[in-house]
C-alpha positions as CSV (number, residue, x, y, z in Angstrom):
1,X,0.0,-0.1,0.0
2,X,2.8,2.4,0.8
3,X,4.2,2.0,-2.9
4,X,0.8,3.4,-4.1
5,X,0.9,6.5,-2.0
6,X,3.3,8.6,-4.1
7,X,1.0,7.8,-7.3
8,X,-2.2,8.7,-5.3
9,X,-0.6,12.0,-4.2
10,X,0.4,12.9,-7.7
11,X,-3.3,12.4,-8.8
12,X,-4.6,14.2,-5.7
13,X,-2.6,17.3,-6.4
14,X,-3.8,17.5,-10.0
15,X,-0.3,17.6,-11.4
16,X,-0.1,17.0,-15.1
17,X,2.6,15.1,-16.9
18,X,5.1,17.6,-18.5
19,X,5.0,17.6,-22.2
20,X,8.0,18.2,-24.7
21,X,8.7,18.2,-28.3
22,X,11.7,16.5,-29.8
23,X,13.6,18.6,-32.4
24,X,13.1,18.0,-35.9
25,X,15.4,15.4,-37.4
26,X,17.6,16.6,-40.3
27,X,19.6,14.5,-42.5
28,X,23.3,14.7,-42.0
29,X,25.4,14.8,-45.2
30,X,29.1,14.9,-45.3
31,X,31.0,17.5,-47.4
32,X,31.7,16.6,-51.0
33,X,35.1,15.0,-51.8
34,X,36.8,11.9,-53.0
35,X,35.5,8.9,-51.2
36,X,32.7,10.7,-49.5
37,X,30.3,7.8,-50.5
38,X,32.5,5.1,-48.9
39,X,33.0,7.2,-45.8
40,X,29.2,8.0,-45.4
41,X,28.2,4.3,-46.0
42,X,31.0,2.9,-43.7
43,X,30.7,5.3,-40.8
44,X,26.8,5.4,-40.8
45,X,26.6,1.6,-40.6
46,X,27.6,2.1,-36.9
47,X,26.7,5.6,-35.8
48,X,25.2,8.8,-36.9
49,X,27.2,11.0,-39.3
50,X,26.8,13.8,-36.9
51,X,29.7,12.2,-35.0
52,X,31.9,13.1,-38.0
53,X,30.5,16.5,-38.7
54,X,30.6,17.7,-35.1
55,X,34.4,17.0,-34.4
56,X,36.4,20.0,-33.9
57,X,38.1,21.4,-37.1
58,X,41.8,21.7,-37.6
59,X,42.8,18.5,-35.8
60,X,44.8,17.4,-38.9
61,X,45.5,14.0,-40.4
62,X,46.8,12.3,-37.4
63,X,43.5,12.9,-35.5
64,X,41.5,11.2,-38.3
65,X,43.9,8.5,-38.7
66,X,43.7,7.7,-35.1
67,X,39.9,8.1,-35.0
68,X,39.4,5.5,-37.8
69,X,42.1,3.2,-36.2
70,X,40.1,3.5,-32.9
71,X,36.8,2.5,-34.8
72,X,38.6,-0.6,-36.1
73,X,40.7,-1.8,-33.1
74,X,38.5,-0.6,-30.2
75,X,34.8,-0.8,-31.5
76,X,35.5,-3.6,-34.1
77,X,34.4,-1.8,-37.2
78,X,34.6,-4.2,-40.1
79,X,36.8,-1.9,-42.3
80,X,39.6,-3.3,-44.5
81,X,42.9,-1.4,-44.1
82,X,42.8,0.0,-47.7
83,X,39.3,1.5,-47.0
84,X,40.3,2.7,-43.6
85,X,43.2,4.7,-45.2
86,X,40.9,6.2,-47.8
87,X,38.3,7.1,-45.3
88,X,41.0,8.8,-43.0
89,X,42.4,10.6,-46.0
90,X,39.0,12.0,-47.0
91,X,38.2,13.1,-43.3
92,X,41.7,14.8,-43.0
93,X,41.2,16.6,-46.2
94,X,37.6,17.6,-45.7
95,X,37.4,18.0,-41.8
96,X,40.9,18.3,-40.7
97,X,41.6,21.8,-41.9
């Protein structure tokens, strides 16, 4: 009976559930460049492309090489080494500046 007391008090006070509205979803697209399709398809298989586009700019090629390597070695992303190099190169050229 004690477990029902908080619920009964909620209804007795006339409290209404708070409403909220989720933001509109917007499609995330990567900036154009060589291997953009490979990068978009590979990265979006595991996470939102927002993870790519929200990274700080100016981190350079090493940051993107390390990021792609982490996705493969830590998170187990099924990316062939040649594709990983192409993806890292695209990200460095497009988002590393």
